[in-house]
mmCIF file as Biopython writes it, N, C-alpha, C and O atoms, coordinates in Angstrom:
data_model
#
loop_
_atom_site.group_PDB
_atom_site.id
_atom_site.type_symbol
_atom_site.label_atom_id
_atom_site.label_alt_id
_atom_site.label_comp_id
_atom_site.label_asym_id
_atom_site.label_entity_id
_atom_site.label_seq_id
_atom_site.pdbx_PDB_ins_code
_atom_site.Cartn_x
_atom_site.Cartn_y
_atom_site.Cartn_z
_atom_site.occupancy
_atom_site.B_iso_or_equiv
_atom_site.auth_seq_id
_atom_site.auth_asym_id
_atom_site.pdbx_PDB_model_num
ATOM 1   N N  . UNK A ? 1  ? -14.234 7.929   28.856 1.0 0.0 1  A 1 
ATOM 2   C CA . UNK A ? 1  ? -14.599 8.126   30.247 1.0 0.0 1  A 1 
ATOM 3   C C  . UNK A ? 1  ? -13.477 7.704   31.186 1.0 0.0 1  A 1 
ATOM 4   O O  . UNK A ? 1  ? -13.662 7.722   32.402 1.0 0.0 1  A 1 
ATOM 5   N N  . UNK A ? 2  ? -12.335 7.331   30.661 1.0 0.0 2  A 1 
ATOM 6   C CA . UNK A ? 2  ? -11.208 6.921   31.475 1.0 0.0 2  A 1 
ATOM 7   C C  . UNK A ? 2  ? -10.825 8.019   32.447 1.0 0.0 2  A 1 
ATOM 8   O O  . UNK A ? 2  ? -10.650 9.174   32.057 1.0 0.0 2  A 1 
ATOM 9   N N  . UNK A ? 3  ? -10.696 7.656   33.709 1.0 0.0 3  A 1 
ATOM 10  C CA . UNK A ? 3  ? -10.294 8.584   34.774 1.0 0.0 3  A 1 
ATOM 11  C C  . UNK A ? 3  ? -11.244 9.759   34.937 1.0 0.0 3  A 1 
ATOM 12  O O  . UNK A ? 3  ? -10.849 10.794  35.474 1.0 0.0 3  A 1 
ATOM 13  N N  . UNK A ? 4  ? -12.479 9.626   34.491 1.0 0.0 4  A 1 
ATOM 14  C CA . UNK A ? 4  ? -13.419 10.738  34.619 1.0 0.0 4  A 1 
ATOM 15  C C  . UNK A ? 4  ? -14.200 10.683  35.920 1.0 0.0 4  A 1 
ATOM 16  O O  . UNK A ? 4  ? -14.925 11.623  36.247 1.0 0.0 4  A 1 
ATOM 17  N N  . UNK A ? 5  ? -14.064 9.604   36.660 1.0 0.0 5  A 1 
ATOM 18  C CA . UNK A ? 5  ? -14.846 9.447   37.884 1.0 0.0 5  A 1 
ATOM 19  C C  . UNK A ? 5  ? -16.193 8.827   37.557 1.0 0.0 5  A 1 
ATOM 20  O O  . UNK A ? 5  ? -16.661 8.897   36.420 1.0 0.0 5  A 1 
ATOM 21  N N  . UNK A ? 6  ? -16.789 8.243   38.524 1.0 0.0 6  A 1 
ATOM 22  C CA . UNK A ? 6  ? -18.064 7.560   38.334 1.0 0.0 6  A 1 
ATOM 23  C C  . UNK A ? 6  ? -19.186 8.548   38.548 1.0 0.0 6  A 1 
ATOM 24  O O  . UNK A ? 6  ? -19.333 9.096   39.641 1.0 0.0 6  A 1 
ATOM 25  N N  . UNK A ? 7  ? -19.970 8.780   37.527 1.0 0.0 7  A 1 
ATOM 26  C CA . UNK A ? 7  ? -20.999 9.817   37.601 1.0 0.0 7  A 1 
ATOM 27  C C  . UNK A ? 7  ? -22.312 9.325   38.186 1.0 0.0 7  A 1 
ATOM 28  O O  . UNK A ? 7  ? -23.143 10.136  38.594 1.0 0.0 7  A 1 
ATOM 29  N N  . UNK A ? 8  ? -22.517 8.022   38.237 1.0 0.0 8  A 1 
ATOM 30  C CA . UNK A ? 8  ? -23.785 7.507   38.721 1.0 0.0 8  A 1 
ATOM 31  C C  . UNK A ? 8  ? -24.775 7.237   37.600 1.0 0.0 8  A 1 
ATOM 32  O O  . UNK A ? 8  ? -25.826 6.645   37.845 1.0 0.0 8  A 1 
ATOM 33  N N  . UNK A ? 9  ? -24.472 7.650   36.392 1.0 0.0 9  A 1 
ATOM 34  C CA . UNK A ? 9  ? -25.336 7.411   35.242 1.0 0.0 9  A 1 
ATOM 35  C C  . UNK A ? 9  ? -24.476 6.925   34.089 1.0 0.0 9  A 1 
ATOM 36  O O  . UNK A ? 9  ? -23.910 7.722   33.341 1.0 0.0 9  A 1 
ATOM 37  N N  . UNK A ? 10 ? -24.384 5.617   33.955 1.0 0.0 10 A 1 
ATOM 38  C CA . UNK A ? 10 ? -23.556 5.049   32.892 1.0 0.0 10 A 1 
ATOM 39  C C  . UNK A ? 10 ? -24.352 4.765   31.626 1.0 0.0 10 A 1 
ATOM 40  O O  . UNK A ? 10 ? -23.799 4.225   30.668 1.0 0.0 10 A 1 
ATOM 41  N N  . UNK A ? 11 ? -25.637 5.114   31.596 1.0 0.0 11 A 1 
ATOM 42  C CA . UNK A ? 11 ? -26.490 4.809   30.440 1.0 0.0 11 A 1 
ATOM 43  C C  . UNK A ? 11 ? -25.957 5.380   29.126 1.0 0.0 11 A 1 
ATOM 44  O O  . UNK A ? 11 ? -25.950 4.656   28.130 1.0 0.0 11 A 1 
ATOM 45  N N  . UNK A ? 12 ? -25.507 6.645   29.065 1.0 0.0 12 A 1 
ATOM 46  C CA . UNK A ? 12 ? -24.982 7.146   27.787 1.0 0.0 12 A 1 
ATOM 47  C C  . UNK A ? 12 ? -23.759 6.361   27.305 1.0 0.0 12 A 1 
ATOM 48  O O  . UNK A ? 12 ? -23.638 6.067   26.116 1.0 0.0 12 A 1 
ATOM 49  N N  . UNK A ? 13 ? -22.871 6.028   28.211 1.0 0.0 13 A 1 
ATOM 50  C CA . UNK A ? 13 ? -21.685 5.255   27.829 1.0 0.0 13 A 1 
ATOM 51  C C  . UNK A ? 13 ? -22.073 3.850   27.391 1.0 0.0 13 A 1 
ATOM 52  O O  . UNK A ? 13 ? -21.515 3.317   26.432 1.0 0.0 13 A 1 
ATOM 53  N N  . UNK A ? 14 ? -23.024 3.253   28.090 1.0 0.0 14 A 1 
ATOM 54  C CA . UNK A ? 14 ? -23.480 1.914   27.723 1.0 0.0 14 A 1 
ATOM 55  C C  . UNK A ? 14 ? -24.152 1.922   26.363 1.0 0.0 14 A 1 
ATOM 56  O O  . UNK A ? 14 ? -23.929 1.016   25.561 1.0 0.0 14 A 1 
ATOM 57  N N  . UNK A ? 15 ? -24.969 2.927   26.089 1.0 0.0 15 A 1 
ATOM 58  C CA . UNK A ? 15 ? -25.625 3.031   24.780 1.0 0.0 15 A 1 
ATOM 59  C C  . UNK A ? 15 ? -24.592 3.193   23.677 1.0 0.0 15 A 1 
ATOM 60  O O  . UNK A ? 15 ? -24.703 2.567   22.623 1.0 0.0 15 A 1 
ATOM 61  N N  . UNK A ? 16 ? -23.580 4.035   23.914 1.0 0.0 16 A 1 
ATOM 62  C CA . UNK A ? 16 ? -22.525 4.218   22.921 1.0 0.0 16 A 1 
ATOM 63  C C  . UNK A ? 16 ? -21.799 2.901   22.663 1.0 0.0 16 A 1 
ATOM 64  O O  . UNK A ? 16 ? -21.539 2.544   21.514 1.0 0.0 16 A 1 
ATOM 65  N N  . UNK A ? 17 ? -21.471 2.175   23.746 1.0 0.0 17 A 1 
ATOM 66  C CA . UNK A ? 17 ? -20.745 0.917   23.608 1.0 0.0 17 A 1 
ATOM 67  C C  . UNK A ? 17 ? -21.549 -0.109  22.812 1.0 0.0 17 A 1 
ATOM 68  O O  . UNK A ? 17 ? -21.007 -0.776  21.931 1.0 0.0 17 A 1 
ATOM 69  N N  . UNK A ? 18 ? -22.833 -0.235  23.118 1.0 0.0 18 A 1 
ATOM 70  C CA . UNK A ? 18 ? -23.681 -1.186  22.392 1.0 0.0 18 A 1 
ATOM 71  C C  . UNK A ? 18 ? -23.773 -0.809  20.925 1.0 0.0 18 A 1 
ATOM 72  O O  . UNK A ? 18 ? -23.658 -1.671  20.053 1.0 0.0 18 A 1 
ATOM 73  N N  . UNK A ? 19 ? -23.979 0.468   20.647 1.0 0.0 19 A 1 
ATOM 74  C CA . UNK A ? 19 ? -24.066 0.951   19.263 1.0 0.0 19 A 1 
ATOM 75  C C  . UNK A ? 19 ? -22.793 0.650   18.483 1.0 0.0 19 A 1 
ATOM 76  O O  . UNK A ? 19 ? -22.841 0.408   17.277 1.0 0.0 19 A 1 
ATOM 77  N N  . UNK A ? 20 ? -21.666 0.666   19.168 1.0 0.0 20 A 1 
ATOM 78  C CA . UNK A ? 20 ? -20.380 0.443   18.518 1.0 0.0 20 A 1 
ATOM 79  C C  . UNK A ? 20 ? -19.892 -0.995  18.624 1.0 0.0 20 A 1 
ATOM 80  O O  . UNK A ? 20 ? -18.719 -1.267  18.370 1.0 0.0 20 A 1 
ATOM 81  N N  . UNK A ? 21 ? -20.780 -1.923  18.999 1.0 0.0 21 A 1 
ATOM 82  C CA . UNK A ? 21 ? -20.483 -3.348  18.941 1.0 0.0 21 A 1 
ATOM 83  C C  . UNK A ? 21 ? -19.781 -3.940  20.154 1.0 0.0 21 A 1 
ATOM 84  O O  . UNK A ? 21 ? -19.315 -5.078  20.099 1.0 0.0 21 A 1 
ATOM 85  N N  . UNK A ? 22 ? -19.697 -3.196  21.240 1.0 0.0 22 A 1 
ATOM 86  C CA . UNK A ? 22 ? -19.065 -3.746  22.436 1.0 0.0 22 A 1 
ATOM 87  C C  . UNK A ? 22 ? -20.057 -4.581  23.221 1.0 0.0 22 A 1 
ATOM 88  O O  . UNK A ? 22 ? -21.237 -4.239  23.294 1.0 0.0 22 A 1 
ATOM 89  N N  . UNK A ? 23 ? -19.591 -5.673  23.809 1.0 0.0 23 A 1 
ATOM 90  C CA . UNK A ? 23 ? -20.456 -6.588  24.551 1.0 0.0 23 A 1 
ATOM 91  C C  . UNK A ? 23 ? -20.383 -6.379  26.055 1.0 0.0 23 A 1 
ATOM 92  O O  . UNK A ? 23 ? -21.246 -6.861  26.788 1.0 0.0 23 A 1 
ATOM 93  N N  . UNK A ? 24 ? -19.362 -5.666  26.526 1.0 0.0 24 A 1 
ATOM 94  C CA . UNK A ? 24 ? -19.236 -5.429  27.954 1.0 0.0 24 A 1 
ATOM 95  C C  . UNK A ? 24 ? -18.410 -4.179  28.222 1.0 0.0 24 A 1 
ATOM 96  O O  . UNK A ? 24 ? -17.696 -3.683  27.351 1.0 0.0 24 A 1 
ATOM 97  N N  . UNK A ? 25 ? -18.525 -3.687  29.438 1.0 0.0 25 A 1 
ATOM 98  C CA . UNK A ? 25 ? -17.727 -2.556  29.896 1.0 0.0 25 A 1 
ATOM 99  C C  . UNK A ? 25 ? -16.972 -3.013  31.133 1.0 0.0 25 A 1 
ATOM 100 O O  . UNK A ? 25 ? -17.419 -3.914  31.842 1.0 0.0 25 A 1 
ATOM 101 N N  . UNK A ? 26 ? -15.841 -2.399  31.389 1.0 0.0 26 A 1 
ATOM 102 C CA . UNK A ? 26 ? -15.050 -2.713  32.569 1.0 0.0 26 A 1 
ATOM 103 C C  . UNK A ? 26 ? -14.687 -1.422  33.284 1.0 0.0 26 A 1 
ATOM 104 O O  . UNK A ? 26 ? -14.662 -0.349  32.682 1.0 0.0 26 A 1 
ATOM 105 N N  . UNK A ? 27 ? -14.412 -1.539  34.547 1.0 0.0 27 A 1 
ATOM 106 C CA . UNK A ? 27 ? -13.994 -0.405  35.348 1.0 0.0 27 A 1 
ATOM 107 C C  . UNK A ? 27 ? -13.146 -0.949  36.485 1.0 0.0 27 A 1 
ATOM 108 O O  . UNK A ? 27 ? -13.099 -2.159  36.702 1.0 0.0 27 A 1 
ATOM 109 N N  . UNK A ? 28 ? -12.481 -0.072  37.205 1.0 0.0 28 A 1 
ATOM 110 C CA . UNK A ? 28 ? -11.697 -0.531  38.349 1.0 0.0 28 A 1 
ATOM 111 C C  . UNK A ? 28 ? -11.739 0.504   39.460 1.0 0.0 28 A 1 
ATOM 112 O O  . UNK A ? 28 ? -12.128 1.655   39.262 1.0 0.0 28 A 1 
ATOM 113 N N  . UNK A ? 29 ? -11.326 0.054   40.628 1.0 0.0 29 A 1 
ATOM 114 C CA . UNK A ? 29 ? -11.239 0.923   41.794 1.0 0.0 29 A 1 
ATOM 115 C C  . UNK A ? 29 ? -10.197 0.351   42.737 1.0 0.0 29 A 1 
ATOM 116 O O  . UNK A ? 29 ? -9.767  -0.791  42.572 1.0 0.0 29 A 1 
ATOM 117 N N  . UNK A ? 30 ? -9.798  1.114   43.700 1.0 0.0 30 A 1 
ATOM 118 C CA . UNK A ? 30 ? -8.862  0.638   44.716 1.0 0.0 30 A 1 
ATOM 119 C C  . UNK A ? 30 ? -9.562  -0.385  45.611 1.0 0.0 30 A 1 
ATOM 120 O O  . UNK A ? 30 ? -10.771 -0.303  45.827 1.0 0.0 30 A 1 
ATOM 121 N N  . UNK A ? 31 ? -8.798  -1.346  46.128 1.0 0.0 31 A 1 
ATOM 122 C CA . UNK A ? 31 ? -9.384  -2.407  46.956 1.0 0.0 31 A 1 
ATOM 123 C C  . UNK A ? 31 ? -10.084 -1.874  48.199 1.0 0.0 31 A 1 
ATOM 124 O O  . UNK A ? 31 ? -11.061 -2.467  48.655 1.0 0.0 31 A 1 
ATOM 125 N N  . UNK A ? 32 ? -9.604  -0.770  48.753 1.0 0.0 32 A 1 
ATOM 126 C CA . UNK A ? 32 ? -10.176 -0.261  49.997 1.0 0.0 32 A 1 
ATOM 127 C C  . UNK A ? 32 ? -11.160 0.890   49.795 1.0 0.0 32 A 1 
ATOM 128 O O  . UNK A ? 32 ? -11.494 1.582   50.756 1.0 0.0 32 A 1 
ATOM 129 N N  . UNK A ? 33 ? -11.626 1.108   48.573 1.0 0.0 33 A 1 
ATOM 130 C CA . UNK A ? 33 ? -12.561 2.202   48.283 1.0 0.0 33 A 1 
ATOM 131 C C  . UNK A ? 33 ? -13.987 1.662   48.297 1.0 0.0 33 A 1 
ATOM 132 O O  . UNK A ? 33 ? -14.556 1.339   47.255 1.0 0.0 33 A 1 
ATOM 133 N N  . UNK A ? 34 ? -14.553 1.572   49.503 1.0 0.0 34 A 1 
ATOM 134 C CA . UNK A ? 34 ? -15.886 1.009   49.661 1.0 0.0 34 A 1 
ATOM 135 C C  . UNK A ? 34 ? -16.974 1.803   48.955 1.0 0.0 34 A 1 
ATOM 136 O O  . UNK A ? 34 ? -17.931 1.222   48.445 1.0 0.0 34 A 1 
ATOM 137 N N  . UNK A ? 35 ? -16.838 3.136   48.920 1.0 0.0 35 A 1 
ATOM 138 C CA . UNK A ? 35 ? -17.839 3.968   48.249 1.0 0.0 35 A 1 
ATOM 139 C C  . UNK A ? 35 ? -17.892 3.625   46.765 1.0 0.0 35 A 1 
ATOM 140 O O  . UNK A ? 35 ? -18.972 3.437   46.204 1.0 0.0 35 A 1 
ATOM 141 N N  . UNK A ? 36 ? -16.727 3.545   46.133 1.0 0.0 36 A 1 
ATOM 142 C CA . UNK A ? 36 ? -16.684 3.222   44.705 1.0 0.0 36 A 1 
ATOM 143 C C  . UNK A ? 36 ? -17.182 1.804   44.452 1.0 0.0 36 A 1 
ATOM 144 O O  . UNK A ? 36 ? -17.894 1.557   43.478 1.0 0.0 36 A 1 
ATOM 145 N N  . UNK A ? 37 ? -16.810 0.880   45.322 1.0 0.0 37 A 1 
ATOM 146 C CA . UNK A ? 37 ? -17.275 -0.500  45.168 1.0 0.0 37 A 1 
ATOM 147 C C  . UNK A ? 37 ? -18.796 -0.556  45.196 1.0 0.0 37 A 1 
ATOM 148 O O  . UNK A ? 37 ? -19.409 -1.180  44.330 1.0 0.0 37 A 1 
ATOM 149 N N  . UNK A ? 38 ? -19.407 0.085   46.177 1.0 0.0 38 A 1 
ATOM 150 C CA . UNK A ? 38 ? -20.874 0.081   46.271 1.0 0.0 38 A 1 
ATOM 151 C C  . UNK A ? 38 ? -21.513 0.774   45.068 1.0 0.0 38 A 1 
ATOM 152 O O  . UNK A ? 38 ? -22.550 0.330   44.577 1.0 0.0 38 A 1 
ATOM 153 N N  . UNK A ? 39 ? -20.901 1.857   44.594 1.0 0.0 39 A 1 
ATOM 154 C CA . UNK A ? 39 ? -21.442 2.557   43.422 1.0 0.0 39 A 1 
ATOM 155 C C  . UNK A ? 39 ? -21.405 1.654   42.196 1.0 0.0 39 A 1 
ATOM 156 O O  . UNK A ? 39 ? -22.388 1.565   41.460 1.0 0.0 39 A 1 
ATOM 157 N N  . UNK A ? 40 ? -20.284 0.988   41.973 1.0 0.0 40 A 1 
ATOM 158 C CA . UNK A ? 40 ? -20.176 0.081   40.825 1.0 0.0 40 A 1 
ATOM 159 C C  . UNK A ? 40 ? -21.225 -1.026  40.907 1.0 0.0 40 A 1 
ATOM 160 O O  . UNK A ? 40 ? -21.900 -1.323  39.922 1.0 0.0 40 A 1 
ATOM 161 N N  . UNK A ? 41 ? -21.357 -1.631  42.079 1.0 0.0 41 A 1 
ATOM 162 C CA . UNK A ? 41 ? -22.339 -2.704  42.239 1.0 0.0 41 A 1 
ATOM 163 C C  . UNK A ? 41 ? -23.749 -2.206  41.988 1.0 0.0 41 A 1 
ATOM 164 O O  . UNK A ? 41 ? -24.557 -2.914  41.387 1.0 0.0 41 A 1 
ATOM 165 N N  . UNK A ? 42 ? -24.057 -0.989  42.443 1.0 0.0 42 A 1 
ATOM 166 C CA . UNK A ? 42 ? -25.403 -0.453  42.241 1.0 0.0 42 A 1 
ATOM 167 C C  . UNK A ? 42 ? -25.692 -0.164  40.775 1.0 0.0 42 A 1 
ATOM 168 O O  . UNK A ? 42 ? -26.854 -0.108  40.371 1.0 0.0 42 A 1 
ATOM 169 N N  . UNK A ? 43 ? -24.638 0.021   39.971 1.0 0.0 43 A 1 
ATOM 170 C CA . UNK A ? 43 ? -24.809 0.265   38.537 1.0 0.0 43 A 1 
ATOM 171 C C  . UNK A ? 43 ? -24.822 -1.018  37.712 1.0 0.0 43 A 1 
ATOM 172 O O  . UNK A ? 43 ? -24.922 -0.975  36.485 1.0 0.0 43 A 1 
ATOM 173 N N  . UNK A ? 44 ? -24.719 -2.167  38.395 1.0 0.0 44 A 1 
ATOM 174 C CA . UNK A ? 44 ? -24.805 -3.445  37.698 1.0 0.0 44 A 1 
ATOM 175 C C  . UNK A ? 44 ? -23.478 -4.096  37.375 1.0 0.0 44 A 1 
ATOM 176 O O  . UNK A ? 44 ? -23.445 -5.150  36.740 1.0 0.0 44 A 1 
ATOM 177 N N  . UNK A ? 45 ? -22.373 -3.482  37.804 1.0 0.0 45 A 1 
ATOM 178 C CA . UNK A ? 45 ? -21.068 -4.116  37.599 1.0 0.0 45 A 1 
ATOM 179 C C  . UNK A ? 45 ? -20.919 -5.279  38.567 1.0 0.0 45 A 1 
ATOM 180 O O  . UNK A ? 45 ? -21.462 -5.246  39.671 1.0 0.0 45 A 1 
ATOM 181 N N  . UNK A ? 46 ? -20.184 -6.307  38.158 1.0 0.0 46 A 1 
ATOM 182 C CA . UNK A ? 46 ? -19.897 -7.454  39.006 1.0 0.0 46 A 1 
ATOM 183 C C  . UNK A ? 46 ? -18.404 -7.483  39.292 1.0 0.0 46 A 1 
ATOM 184 O O  . UNK A ? 46 ? -17.590 -7.276  38.393 1.0 0.0 46 A 1 
ATOM 185 N N  . UNK A ? 47 ? -18.049 -7.738  40.543 1.0 0.0 47 A 1 
ATOM 186 C CA . UNK A ? 47 ? -16.642 -7.854  40.893 1.0 0.0 47 A 1 
ATOM 187 C C  . UNK A ? 47 ? -16.096 -9.133  40.280 1.0 0.0 47 A 1 
ATOM 188 O O  . UNK A ? 47 ? -16.677 -10.203 40.463 1.0 0.0 47 A 1 
ATOM 189 N N  . UNK A ? 48 ? -14.979 -9.036  39.550 1.0 0.0 48 A 1 
ATOM 190 C CA . UNK A ? 48 ? -14.442 -10.201 38.860 1.0 0.0 48 A 1 
ATOM 191 C C  . UNK A ? 48 ? -13.068 -10.616 39.345 1.0 0.0 48 A 1 
ATOM 192 O O  . UNK A ? 48 ? -12.663 -11.754 39.108 1.0 0.0 48 A 1 
ATOM 193 N N  . UNK A ? 49 ? -12.334 -9.740  40.015 1.0 0.0 49 A 1 
ATOM 194 C CA . UNK A ? 49 ? -11.027 -10.136 40.515 1.0 0.0 49 A 1 
ATOM 195 C C  . UNK A ? 49 ? -10.529 -9.120  41.536 1.0 0.0 49 A 1 
ATOM 196 O O  . UNK A ? 49 ? -10.927 -7.955  41.527 1.0 0.0 49 A 1 
ATOM 197 N N  . UNK A ? 50 ? -9.668  -9.582  42.397 1.0 0.0 50 A 1 
ATOM 198 C CA . UNK A ? 50 ? -8.931  -8.689  43.278 1.0 0.0 50 A 1 
ATOM 199 C C  . UNK A ? 50 ? -7.537  -8.541  42.693 1.0 0.0 50 A 1 
ATOM 200 O O  . UNK A ? 50 ? -7.026  -9.474  42.073 1.0 0.0 50 A 1 
ATOM 201 N N  . UNK A ? 51 ? -6.931  -7.411  42.874 1.0 0.0 51 A 1 
ATOM 202 C CA . UNK A ? 51 ? -5.621  -7.212  42.268 1.0 0.0 51 A 1 
ATOM 203 C C  . UNK A ? 51 ? -4.759  -6.374  43.205 1.0 0.0 51 A 1 
ATOM 204 O O  . UNK A ? 51 ? -5.220  -5.396  43.793 1.0 0.0 51 A 1 
ATOM 205 N N  . UNK A ? 52 ? -3.520  -6.773  43.328 1.0 0.0 52 A 1 
ATOM 206 C CA . UNK A ? 52 ? -2.547  -6.013  44.105 1.0 0.0 52 A 1 
ATOM 207 C C  . UNK A ? 52 ? -1.395  -5.673  43.170 1.0 0.0 52 A 1 
ATOM 208 O O  . UNK A ? 52 ? -0.828  -6.553  42.522 1.0 0.0 52 A 1 
ATOM 209 N N  . UNK A ? 53 ? -1.056  -4.400  43.105 1.0 0.0 53 A 1 
ATOM 210 C CA . UNK A ? 53 ? 0.058   -3.970  42.256 1.0 0.0 53 A 1 
ATOM 211 C C  . UNK A ? 53 ? 1.355   -3.945  43.050 1.0 0.0 53 A 1 
ATOM 212 O O  . UNK A ? 53 ? 1.352   -3.685  44.253 1.0 0.0 53 A 1 
ATOM 213 N N  . UNK A ? 54 ? 2.442   -4.212  42.383 1.0 0.0 54 A 1 
ATOM 214 C CA . UNK A ? 54 ? 3.766   -4.208  42.992 1.0 0.0 54 A 1 
ATOM 215 C C  . UNK A ? 54 ? 4.681   -3.281  42.210 1.0 0.0 54 A 1 
ATOM 216 O O  . UNK A ? 54 ? 4.490   -3.060  41.014 1.0 0.0 54 A 1 
ATOM 217 N N  . UNK A ? 55 ? 5.677   -2.743  42.899 1.0 0.0 55 A 1 
ATOM 218 C CA . UNK A ? 55 ? 6.728   -2.006  42.218 1.0 0.0 55 A 1 
ATOM 219 C C  . UNK A ? 55 ? 8.017   -2.225  42.965 1.0 0.0 55 A 1 
ATOM 220 O O  . UNK A ? 55 ? 8.020   -2.576  44.145 1.0 0.0 55 A 1 
ATOM 221 N N  . UNK A ? 56 ? 9.116   -2.014  42.264 1.0 0.0 56 A 1 
ATOM 222 C CA . UNK A ? 56 ? 10.435  -2.161  42.848 1.0 0.0 56 A 1 
ATOM 223 C C  . UNK A ? 56 ? 11.283  -1.005  42.377 1.0 0.0 56 A 1 
ATOM 224 O O  . UNK A ? 56 ? 11.495  -0.847  41.174 1.0 0.0 56 A 1 
ATOM 225 N N  . UNK A ? 57 ? 11.774  -0.192  43.294 1.0 0.0 57 A 1 
ATOM 226 C CA . UNK A ? 57 ? 12.642  0.924   42.928 1.0 0.0 57 A 1 
ATOM 227 C C  . UNK A ? 57 ? 13.991  0.382   42.482 1.0 0.0 57 A 1 
ATOM 228 O O  . UNK A ? 57 ? 14.558  -0.500  43.127 1.0 0.0 57 A 1 
ATOM 229 N N  . UNK A ? 58 ? 14.491  0.901   41.400 1.0 0.0 58 A 1 
ATOM 230 C CA . UNK A ? 58 ? 15.779  0.479   40.875 1.0 0.0 58 A 1 
ATOM 231 C C  . UNK A ? 58 ? 16.875  1.501   41.145 1.0 0.0 58 A 1 
ATOM 232 O O  . UNK A ? 58 ? 18.052  1.143   41.183 1.0 0.0 58 A 1 
ATOM 233 N N  . UNK A ? 59 ? 16.521  2.730   41.327 1.0 0.0 59 A 1 
ATOM 234 C CA . UNK A ? 59 ? 17.502  3.799   41.576 1.0 0.0 59 A 1 
ATOM 235 C C  . UNK A ? 59 ? 17.114  4.574   42.807 1.0 0.0 59 A 1 
ATOM 236 O O  . UNK A ? 59 ? 17.809  5.515   43.188 1.0 0.0 59 A 1 
#
């Protein structure tokens, strides 16, 4: 489901993960994407960290 977008129904993925021995699922979104944040929270995800990415052009 990587990069597939949030469908609003994570039950099939959760069932697959449990069947295959996984104890948790993770996902991410951009810090300023309020729609995605609210969708994740409504599906039972908990926010665990804020993250800022950096890059430095070399050429």
